[in-house]
C-alpha beads as a LAMMPS data file, in Angstrom:
LAMMPS data file: protein, C-alpha beads

381 atoms
380 bonds

1 atom types
1 bond types

-500.0 500.0 xlo xhi
-500.0 500.0 ylo yhi
-500.0 500.0 zlo zhi

Masses

1 110.0

Atoms # bond

1 1 1 371.614 -459.695 -402.074
2 1 1 369.139 -457.231 -400.625
3 1 1 366.155 -456.497 -402.849
4 1 1 366.168 -453.021 -404.331
5 1 1 363.154 -450.924 -403.395
6 1 1 362.167 -447.386 -404.236
7 1 1 363.999 -444.766 -402.226
8 1 1 362.702 -441.365 -401.365
9 1 1 362.407 -438.699 -398.699
10 1 1 361.546 -441.368 -396.095
11 1 1 364.929 -443.100 -396.405
12 1 1 366.747 -443.727 -393.134
13 1 1 369.911 -441.696 -392.581
14 1 1 372.605 -443.735 -390.839
15 1 1 376.215 -443.138 -389.881
16 1 1 378.554 -446.046 -390.595
17 1 1 381.982 -445.902 -388.965
18 1 1 384.718 -447.945 -390.601
19 1 1 385.353 -448.353 -394.328
20 1 1 387.179 -451.681 -394.238
21 1 1 386.025 -454.920 -395.881
22 1 1 383.018 -455.346 -393.589
23 1 1 382.163 -451.648 -393.518
24 1 1 382.098 -451.442 -397.313
25 1 1 379.851 -454.493 -397.460
26 1 1 377.419 -452.953 -394.954
27 1 1 377.300 -449.687 -396.886
28 1 1 376.569 -451.419 -400.189
29 1 1 373.885 -453.680 -398.743
30 1 1 372.025 -450.833 -397.075
31 1 1 372.320 -448.363 -399.935
32 1 1 371.253 -450.909 -402.550
33 1 1 367.765 -451.163 -401.024
34 1 1 367.024 -447.504 -401.719
35 1 1 365.715 -447.228 -398.160
36 1 1 368.947 -446.023 -396.569
37 1 1 371.262 -443.071 -397.018
38 1 1 374.659 -443.930 -395.565
39 1 1 377.387 -441.571 -394.405
40 1 1 380.621 -443.539 -394.009
41 1 1 383.252 -442.119 -391.684
42 1 1 386.869 -443.238 -391.517
43 1 1 390.277 -441.652 -391.002
44 1 1 391.723 -443.573 -393.969
45 1 1 391.215 -441.616 -397.192
46 1 1 392.137 -444.572 -399.389
47 1 1 389.470 -446.728 -397.744
48 1 1 386.854 -444.021 -398.197
49 1 1 387.821 -443.619 -401.846
50 1 1 386.623 -447.178 -402.553
51 1 1 383.080 -446.086 -401.689
52 1 1 382.905 -442.836 -403.614
53 1 1 380.467 -442.706 -406.469
54 1 1 378.063 -445.248 -404.973
55 1 1 374.492 -443.970 -405.024
56 1 1 373.133 -443.051 -401.575
57 1 1 376.589 -443.396 -399.977
58 1 1 378.537 -440.329 -398.846
59 1 1 381.957 -440.321 -397.184
60 1 1 383.614 -438.148 -394.568
61 1 1 387.088 -438.180 -393.089
62 1 1 386.390 -438.683 -389.406
63 1 1 388.497 -439.452 -386.350
64 1 1 386.410 -441.732 -384.115
65 1 1 388.657 -440.821 -381.168
66 1 1 387.115 -437.322 -381.162
67 1 1 383.883 -437.232 -379.152
68 1 1 382.859 -433.828 -380.510
69 1 1 383.501 -434.871 -384.123
70 1 1 381.441 -438.018 -383.627
71 1 1 378.501 -436.180 -382.095
72 1 1 378.572 -433.655 -384.942
73 1 1 378.600 -436.423 -387.570
74 1 1 375.652 -438.103 -385.838
75 1 1 373.440 -435.020 -386.145
76 1 1 370.294 -435.854 -388.110
77 1 1 371.054 -439.584 -388.219
78 1 1 368.683 -442.316 -387.064
79 1 1 371.449 -444.607 -385.838
80 1 1 375.161 -445.358 -385.926
81 1 1 376.810 -448.632 -386.949
82 1 1 380.367 -449.303 -385.829
83 1 1 382.459 -451.524 -388.079
84 1 1 385.570 -450.356 -386.221
85 1 1 387.937 -452.164 -383.885
86 1 1 386.358 -453.056 -380.541
87 1 1 388.744 -450.715 -378.693
88 1 1 386.980 -447.552 -379.914
89 1 1 383.400 -448.766 -379.521
90 1 1 382.780 -447.549 -375.944
91 1 1 383.594 -444.009 -377.073
92 1 1 381.270 -444.345 -380.071
93 1 1 378.500 -445.598 -377.781
94 1 1 378.957 -442.594 -375.476
95 1 1 378.754 -440.254 -378.466
96 1 1 375.571 -442.008 -379.638
97 1 1 374.053 -441.498 -376.191
98 1 1 374.901 -437.789 -376.298
99 1 1 373.499 -437.446 -379.824
100 1 1 370.313 -439.341 -378.928
101 1 1 370.644 -441.993 -381.657
102 1 1 370.709 -445.782 -381.541
103 1 1 373.923 -447.783 -381.641
104 1 1 374.939 -451.100 -383.264
105 1 1 378.348 -452.805 -383.425
106 1 1 380.157 -456.050 -384.345
107 1 1 382.325 -456.487 -381.271
108 1 1 383.339 -459.879 -379.913
109 1 1 385.142 -458.279 -376.965
110 1 1 383.497 -459.025 -373.614
111 1 1 384.788 -455.911 -371.833
112 1 1 383.569 -453.683 -374.682
113 1 1 380.090 -455.188 -374.483
114 1 1 379.996 -454.527 -370.742
115 1 1 380.975 -450.914 -371.368
116 1 1 378.175 -450.533 -373.941
117 1 1 375.755 -452.081 -371.445
118 1 1 376.751 -449.411 -368.939
119 1 1 376.134 -446.629 -371.451
120 1 1 372.754 -448.117 -372.386
121 1 1 371.418 -447.608 -368.861
122 1 1 370.864 -443.955 -369.776
123 1 1 369.134 -444.627 -373.105
124 1 1 366.226 -442.411 -374.057
125 1 1 362.860 -443.749 -375.272
126 1 1 363.326 -445.169 -378.778
127 1 1 367.116 -445.393 -378.364
128 1 1 368.732 -448.839 -378.324
129 1 1 372.266 -450.102 -377.860
130 1 1 372.822 -453.420 -379.606
131 1 1 376.400 -454.759 -379.715
132 1 1 377.637 -458.101 -381.090
133 1 1 375.542 -457.964 -384.281
134 1 1 377.646 -460.055 -386.642
135 1 1 378.068 -463.799 -387.049
136 1 1 379.530 -464.979 -383.742
137 1 1 378.560 -463.307 -381.562
138 1 1 375.386 -462.406 -383.403
139 1 1 373.551 -464.878 -385.604
140 1 1 374.830 -467.861 -383.625
141 1 1 373.018 -466.618 -380.490
142 1 1 369.809 -466.032 -382.456
143 1 1 369.931 -469.542 -383.947
144 1 1 371.036 -471.252 -380.743
145 1 1 368.391 -469.579 -378.615
146 1 1 365.670 -470.535 -381.107
147 1 1 366.635 -474.209 -380.790
148 1 1 366.216 -474.068 -377.008
149 1 1 362.494 -473.378 -377.317
150 1 1 360.029 -476.223 -376.799
151 1 1 362.050 -478.175 -374.246
152 1 1 360.713 -478.877 -370.776
153 1 1 364.253 -478.770 -369.422
154 1 1 367.530 -477.938 -371.175
155 1 1 370.657 -480.033 -370.771
156 1 1 373.344 -478.856 -373.220
157 1 1 373.688 -476.070 -375.775
158 1 1 376.728 -476.332 -378.055
159 1 1 377.487 -473.590 -380.562
160 1 1 380.216 -474.008 -383.192
161 1 1 381.238 -471.495 -385.887
162 1 1 384.153 -471.359 -388.308
163 1 1 385.179 -469.007 -391.101
164 1 1 387.439 -471.241 -393.181
165 1 1 389.298 -471.100 -396.479
166 1 1 387.492 -473.237 -399.029
167 1 1 390.853 -474.381 -400.406
168 1 1 393.403 -474.625 -397.557
169 1 1 396.950 -474.961 -398.884
170 1 1 399.314 -474.047 -396.034
171 1 1 400.400 -475.833 -392.840
172 1 1 398.129 -473.516 -390.858
173 1 1 395.151 -474.763 -392.914
174 1 1 393.820 -471.248 -392.618
175 1 1 393.676 -467.907 -394.402
176 1 1 392.816 -464.525 -392.951
177 1 1 389.187 -463.758 -393.686
178 1 1 388.352 -460.954 -391.226
179 1 1 389.809 -458.698 -388.514
180 1 1 393.216 -459.883 -387.299
181 1 1 392.685 -458.024 -384.009
182 1 1 389.410 -459.853 -383.496
183 1 1 391.010 -463.193 -384.333
184 1 1 393.798 -462.655 -381.802
185 1 1 391.259 -461.572 -379.202
186 1 1 389.378 -464.846 -379.646
187 1 1 392.552 -466.926 -379.374
188 1 1 393.950 -465.168 -376.288
189 1 1 391.119 -464.018 -373.995
190 1 1 389.219 -466.075 -371.371
191 1 1 386.043 -467.807 -372.554
192 1 1 382.702 -467.679 -370.768
193 1 1 380.781 -470.976 -370.450
194 1 1 378.177 -472.572 -368.243
195 1 1 379.433 -475.862 -366.764
196 1 1 377.245 -477.992 -364.491
197 1 1 374.930 -475.015 -364.107
198 1 1 377.627 -472.534 -363.039
199 1 1 379.116 -469.739 -365.110
200 1 1 382.912 -470.100 -365.297
201 1 1 385.818 -468.855 -367.405
202 1 1 387.802 -471.444 -369.355
203 1 1 391.074 -471.112 -371.232
204 1 1 391.106 -470.301 -374.959
205 1 1 392.381 -473.028 -377.303
206 1 1 391.411 -475.741 -374.799
207 1 1 388.458 -478.156 -374.953
208 1 1 389.662 -479.625 -378.242
209 1 1 387.141 -481.854 -380.024
210 1 1 386.806 -483.403 -383.478
211 1 1 383.802 -483.979 -385.720
212 1 1 382.926 -484.569 -389.365
213 1 1 380.309 -482.861 -391.515
214 1 1 379.642 -483.644 -395.175
215 1 1 382.696 -485.898 -395.195
216 1 1 385.104 -483.167 -394.010
217 1 1 387.032 -483.515 -390.731
218 1 1 387.066 -480.513 -388.410
219 1 1 388.311 -479.581 -384.974
220 1 1 386.761 -477.124 -382.520
221 1 1 388.182 -475.451 -379.429
222 1 1 387.361 -472.731 -376.917
223 1 1 387.573 -469.135 -378.120
224 1 1 386.473 -465.919 -376.493
225 1 1 383.367 -463.823 -377.085
226 1 1 381.275 -466.042 -379.345
227 1 1 378.498 -466.635 -376.818
228 1 1 377.738 -462.956 -376.511
229 1 1 375.118 -462.500 -373.790
230 1 1 373.521 -465.915 -374.287
231 1 1 375.174 -467.287 -371.152
232 1 1 373.309 -464.645 -369.119
233 1 1 370.003 -465.336 -370.853
234 1 1 370.282 -469.084 -370.205
235 1 1 371.769 -468.827 -366.705
236 1 1 369.918 -471.186 -364.374
237 1 1 368.191 -472.865 -367.332
238 1 1 370.895 -475.108 -368.820
239 1 1 373.479 -477.527 -367.443
240 1 1 376.190 -476.927 -370.049
241 1 1 376.594 -474.115 -372.583
242 1 1 379.700 -473.395 -374.640
243 1 1 380.977 -471.846 -377.844
244 1 1 383.924 -473.110 -379.888
245 1 1 385.598 -472.010 -383.082
246 1 1 385.806 -474.533 -385.926
247 1 1 388.991 -475.075 -387.926
248 1 1 390.469 -477.796 -390.105
249 1 1 392.352 -480.389 -388.079
250 1 1 395.850 -479.366 -386.978
251 1 1 395.300 -475.605 -386.840
252 1 1 394.808 -475.385 -383.085
253 1 1 398.194 -476.941 -382.226
254 1 1 400.067 -474.393 -384.345
255 1 1 398.135 -471.489 -382.812
256 1 1 398.792 -472.848 -379.311
257 1 1 402.520 -472.936 -380.101
258 1 1 402.468 -469.247 -381.085
259 1 1 400.179 -468.044 -378.326
260 1 1 401.314 -470.187 -375.408
261 1 1 404.787 -471.592 -376.111
262 1 1 406.174 -468.407 -377.674
263 1 1 404.053 -466.289 -375.275
264 1 1 402.749 -464.080 -378.045
265 1 1 399.448 -463.693 -376.207
266 1 1 401.221 -460.964 -374.237
267 1 1 402.928 -459.528 -377.360
268 1 1 399.921 -459.224 -379.618
269 1 1 401.432 -456.588 -381.887
270 1 1 404.121 -459.112 -382.871
271 1 1 401.539 -461.870 -383.351
272 1 1 399.480 -459.569 -385.578
273 1 1 402.526 -458.679 -387.653
274 1 1 403.402 -462.365 -388.102
275 1 1 399.895 -463.328 -389.154
276 1 1 399.381 -460.455 -391.568
277 1 1 402.747 -460.974 -393.275
278 1 1 402.702 -464.774 -393.429
279 1 1 399.059 -465.849 -393.747
280 1 1 397.365 -464.741 -396.982
281 1 1 393.919 -463.176 -397.136
282 1 1 391.299 -465.061 -399.138
283 1 1 387.819 -464.255 -400.391
284 1 1 387.224 -467.916 -401.319
285 1 1 385.939 -469.005 -397.947
286 1 1 383.089 -470.871 -396.312
287 1 1 381.323 -470.110 -393.030
288 1 1 380.217 -473.138 -391.029
289 1 1 377.476 -472.715 -388.409
290 1 1 376.658 -475.734 -386.256
291 1 1 374.248 -475.577 -383.282
292 1 1 373.166 -478.536 -381.167
293 1 1 370.728 -478.425 -378.242
294 1 1 369.919 -481.381 -375.991
295 1 1 367.158 -481.459 -373.409
296 1 1 364.141 -483.193 -371.955
297 1 1 360.676 -483.192 -373.491
298 1 1 357.756 -485.332 -372.379
299 1 1 360.080 -487.445 -370.265
300 1 1 362.540 -488.223 -373.097
301 1 1 365.985 -486.815 -373.847
302 1 1 365.905 -485.145 -377.289
303 1 1 368.502 -483.462 -379.493
304 1 1 367.917 -480.845 -382.183
305 1 1 370.533 -479.519 -384.605
306 1 1 370.857 -476.700 -387.112
307 1 1 373.869 -476.753 -389.452
308 1 1 374.558 -474.500 -392.417
309 1 1 377.459 -473.666 -394.705
310 1 1 377.483 -470.253 -396.361
311 1 1 379.854 -469.780 -399.283
312 1 1 381.524 -466.798 -400.920
313 1 1 379.547 -465.323 -403.808
314 1 1 379.369 -462.617 -406.448
315 1 1 377.429 -459.571 -405.219
316 1 1 377.195 -456.186 -406.924
317 1 1 379.514 -457.472 -409.631
318 1 1 382.387 -458.279 -407.257
319 1 1 383.614 -461.179 -405.150
320 1 1 382.392 -461.199 -401.561
321 1 1 383.796 -463.555 -398.959
322 1 1 381.415 -465.639 -396.877
323 1 1 382.508 -463.785 -393.749
324 1 1 381.645 -460.479 -395.426
325 1 1 378.232 -461.792 -396.445
326 1 1 377.357 -463.253 -393.047
327 1 1 378.767 -460.439 -390.906
328 1 1 377.396 -457.555 -392.971
329 1 1 374.034 -459.264 -393.497
330 1 1 373.792 -459.994 -389.783
331 1 1 374.102 -456.397 -388.675
332 1 1 372.006 -455.049 -391.561
333 1 1 369.203 -457.476 -390.694
334 1 1 368.967 -456.447 -387.034
335 1 1 369.159 -452.750 -387.983
336 1 1 366.336 -453.296 -390.474
337 1 1 364.286 -455.216 -387.917
338 1 1 364.793 -452.488 -385.318
339 1 1 363.537 -449.822 -387.695
340 1 1 360.459 -451.937 -388.497
341 1 1 359.519 -452.899 -384.949
342 1 1 361.214 -456.297 -384.860
343 1 1 363.342 -455.670 -381.746
344 1 1 362.922 -454.006 -378.343
345 1 1 362.787 -450.231 -378.680
346 1 1 364.807 -448.958 -375.720
347 1 1 367.977 -449.775 -373.850
348 1 1 370.338 -452.704 -374.235
349 1 1 369.229 -455.304 -376.803
350 1 1 370.588 -458.852 -376.816
351 1 1 370.961 -460.841 -380.038
352 1 1 368.800 -463.643 -378.670
353 1 1 365.887 -461.214 -378.357
354 1 1 365.591 -461.382 -382.165
355 1 1 363.365 -464.082 -383.666
356 1 1 365.224 -466.499 -385.956
357 1 1 362.205 -466.680 -388.266
358 1 1 362.070 -462.879 -388.529
359 1 1 365.825 -462.723 -389.113
360 1 1 365.811 -465.296 -391.917
361 1 1 362.741 -463.702 -393.521
362 1 1 364.390 -460.290 -393.520
363 1 1 365.731 -459.077 -396.878
364 1 1 369.285 -459.107 -395.496
365 1 1 368.907 -462.230 -393.372
366 1 1 367.957 -464.208 -396.476
367 1 1 371.671 -464.275 -397.323
368 1 1 372.039 -466.921 -394.593
369 1 1 370.194 -469.425 -396.756
370 1 1 370.430 -467.868 -400.222
371 1 1 374.175 -468.592 -400.337
372 1 1 374.044 -471.713 -398.157
373 1 1 374.771 -475.320 -399.106
374 1 1 374.429 -478.572 -397.159
375 1 1 371.829 -477.030 -394.881
376 1 1 370.462 -479.320 -392.197
377 1 1 367.927 -478.272 -389.594
378 1 1 365.533 -480.128 -387.409
379 1 1 362.730 -479.099 -385.126
380 1 1 362.101 -480.473 -381.686
381 1 1 359.908 -483.633 -381.957

Bonds

1 1 1 2
2 1 2 3
3 1 3 4
4 1 4 5
5 1 5 6
6 1 6 7
7 1 7 8
8 1 8 9
9 1 9 10
10 1 10 11
11 1 11 12
12 1 12 13
13 1 13 14
14 1 14 15
15 1 15 16
16 1 16 17
17 1 17 18
18 1 18 19
19 1 19 20
20 1 20 21
21 1 21 22
22 1 22 23
23 1 23 24
24 1 24 25
25 1 25 26
26 1 26 27
27 1 27 28
28 1 28 29
29 1 29 30
30 1 30 31
31 1 31 32
32 1 32 33
33 1 33 34
34 1 34 35
35 1 35 36
36 1 36 37
37 1 37 38
38 1 38 39
39 1 39 40
40 1 40 41
41 1 41 42
42 1 42 43
43 1 43 44
44 1 44 45
45 1 45 46
46 1 46 47
47 1 47 48
48 1 48 49
49 1 49 50
50 1 50 51
51 1 51 52
52 1 52 53
53 1 53 54
54 1 54 55
55 1 55 56
56 1 56 57
57 1 57 58
58 1 58 59
59 1 59 60
60 1 60 61
61 1 61 62
62 1 62 63
63 1 63 64
64 1 64 65
65 1 65 66
66 1 66 67
67 1 67 68
68 1 68 69
69 1 69 70
70 1 70 71
71 1 71 72
72 1 72 73
73 1 73 74
74 1 74 75
75 1 75 76
76 1 76 77
77 1 77 78
78 1 78 79
79 1 79 80
80 1 80 81
81 1 81 82
82 1 82 83
83 1 83 84
84 1 84 85
85 1 85 86
86 1 86 87
87 1 87 88
88 1 88 89
89 1 89 90
90 1 90 91
91 1 91 92
92 1 92 93
93 1 93 94
94 1 94 95
95 1 95 96
96 1 96 97
97 1 97 98
98 1 98 99
99 1 99 100
100 1 100 101
101 1 101 102
102 1 102 103
103 1 103 104
104 1 104 105
105 1 105 106
106 1 106 107
107 1 107 108
108 1 108 109
109 1 109 110
110 1 110 111
111 1 111 112
112 1 112 113
113 1 113 114
114 1 114 115
115 1 115 116
116 1 116 117
117 1 117 118
118 1 118 119
119 1 119 120
120 1 120 121
121 1 121 122
122 1 122 123
123 1 123 124
124 1 124 125
125 1 125 126
126 1 126 127
127 1 127 128
128 1 128 129
129 1 129 130
130 1 130 131
131 1 131 132
132 1 132 133
133 1 133 134
134 1 134 135
135 1 135 136
136 1 136 137
137 1 137 138
138 1 138 139
139 1 139 140
140 1 140 141
141 1 141 142
142 1 142 143
143 1 143 144
144 1 144 145
145 1 145 146
146 1 146 147
147 1 147 148
148 1 148 149
149 1 149 150
150 1 150 151
151 1 151 152
152 1 152 153
153 1 153 154
154 1 154 155
155 1 155 156
156 1 156 157
157 1 157 158
158 1 158 159
159 1 159 160
160 1 160 161
161 1 161 162
162 1 162 163
163 1 163 164
164 1 164 165
165 1 165 166
166 1 166 167
167 1 167 168
168 1 168 169
169 1 169 170
170 1 170 171
171 1 171 172
172 1 172 173
173 1 173 174
174 1 174 175
175 1 175 176
176 1 176 177
177 1 177 178
178 1 178 179
179 1 179 180
180 1 180 181
181 1 181 182
182 1 182 183
183 1 183 184
184 1 184 185
185 1 185 186
186 1 186 187
187 1 187 188
188 1 188 189
189 1 189 190
190 1 190 191
191 1 191 192
192 1 192 193
193 1 193 194
194 1 194 195
195 1 195 196
196 1 196 197
197 1 197 198
198 1 198 199
199 1 199 200
200 1 200 201
201 1 201 202
202 1 202 203
203 1 203 204
204 1 204 205
205 1 205 206
206 1 206 207
207 1 207 208
208 1 208 209
209 1 209 210
210 1 210 211
211 1 211 212
212 1 212 213
213 1 213 214
214 1 214 215
215 1 215 216
216 1 216 217
217 1 217 218
218 1 218 219
219 1 219 220
220 1 220 221
221 1 221 222
222 1 222 223
223 1 223 224
224 1 224 225
225 1 225 226
226 1 226 227
227 1 227 228
228 1 228 229
229 1 229 230
230 1 230 231
231 1 231 232
232 1 232 233
233 1 233 234
234 1 234 235
235 1 235 236
236 1 236 237
237 1 237 238
238 1 238 239
239 1 239 240
240 1 240 241
241 1 241 242
242 1 242 243
243 1 243 244
244 1 244 245
245 1 245 246
246 1 246 247
247 1 247 248
248 1 248 249
249 1 249 250
250 1 250 251
251 1 251 252
252 1 252 253
253 1 253 254
254 1 254 255
255 1 255 256
256 1 256 257
257 1 257 258
258 1 258 259
259 1 259 260
260 1 260 261
261 1 261 262
262 1 262 263
263 1 263 264
264 1 264 265
265 1 265 266
266 1 266 267
267 1 267 268
268 1 268 269
269 1 269 270
270 1 270 271
271 1 271 272
272 1 272 273
273 1 273 274
274 1 274 275
275 1 275 276
276 1 276 277
277 1 277 278
278 1 278 279
279 1 279 280
280 1 280 281
281 1 281 282
282 1 282 283
283 1 283 284
284 1 284 285
285 1 285 286
286 1 286 287
287 1 287 288
288 1 288 289
289 1 289 290
290 1 290 291
291 1 291 292
292 1 292 293
293 1 293 294
294 1 294 295
295 1 295 296
296 1 296 297
297 1 297 298
298 1 298 299
299 1 299 300
300 1 300 301
301 1 301 302
302 1 302 303
303 1 303 304
304 1 304 305
305 1 305 306
306 1 306 307
307 1 307 308
308 1 308 309
309 1 309 310
310 1 310 311
311 1 311 312
312 1 312 313
313 1 313 314
314 1 314 315
315 1 315 316
316 1 316 317
317 1 317 318
318 1 318 319
319 1 319 320
320 1 320 321
321 1 321 322
322 1 322 323
323 1 323 324
324 1 324 325
325 1 325 326
326 1 326 327
327 1 327 328
328 1 328 329
329 1 329 330
330 1 330 331
331 1 331 332
332 1 332 333
333 1 333 334
334 1 334 335
335 1 335 336
336 1 336 337
337 1 337 338
338 1 338 339
339 1 339 340
340 1 340 341
341 1 341 342
342 1 342 343
343 1 343 344
344 1 344 345
345 1 345 346
346 1 346 347
347 1 347 348
348 1 348 349
349 1 349 350
350 1 350 351
351 1 351 352
352 1 352 353
353 1 353 354
354 1 354 355
355 1 355 356
356 1 356 357
357 1 357 358
358 1 358 359
359 1 359 360
360 1 360 361
361 1 361 362
362 1 362 363
363 1 363 364
364 1 364 365
365 1 365 366
366 1 366 367
367 1 367 368
368 1 368 369
369 1 369 370
370 1 370 371
371 1 371 372
372 1 372 373
373 1 373 374
374 1 374 375
375 1 375 376
376 1 376 377
377 1 377 378
378 1 378 379
379 1 379 380
380 1 380 381
């Protein structure tokens, strides 16, 4: 949990769009420090009602599809955080540009990130546009990039992340833990990788592999968006780079049946309805982060690994899922670092431009080890 500090006239005013599970977590983390005043905008009155009465948090019914309404709500704010669906983020970024404030989001959607990059080309001094600020993309790029340092020549970078139920009980071996739209996006969209030094697109749900960690068997397979911009940063520097989602064994085959055999990748509204009415939500989850980098140093081939499991916990007197903790803490940490000089100060900012040490030392980033178990990390020899 973020450490409470004394608030006052110098508190940062931010606009937070989206009052869902992740949005509420972001609002509570920021407001609890005393250093932030948060205005939460959403079109759903019932979602906003869950935040009323929290000190330093105000709410406003706001339609993010309205450019003029967004610009008006941004007046006097230092920055805007989007915890909305990726589809509306380009419009929010354009409104942020017009209002002259910085922009942060959680998107995993590749096309959305490209649109934000385009908007960022017109950024003013002191104005940044930083998408993909959650877990994956987000923290995974920060951690993976840190491991690449110290090698004379990189060979492979493998990034694996899973948000899993701690107690799987159904055939799917999965429970919904975050955005269903985002989940479907990952399962259905092309995946960017670097293979033999060339950037290519590979199919989602392919590249199946198995591994064990702490005596538990897992599978991992290609999903879209998790690399963020890391493939661009490491282009020409690594032979192989990929990102895969981690699940318990057997999950991928059932998803492939829905997405490919029943062709629900092209009927995503039906797939969403099936998932949300048949797969329960859980707050008893665990986030697995597993990064491995192989490369050459002093004439020898070395491997370095960082693995961590972050569990659900009690925060502010309520149950928080691990995906809430990691996603909300991820974006709060980079916002905090930006405001304290820990990131570039103009234009488009990539996750891998953030120092892992600075992230983990940040009052929000500490949640990545404060609620972690079975942590294993190794430095390059």
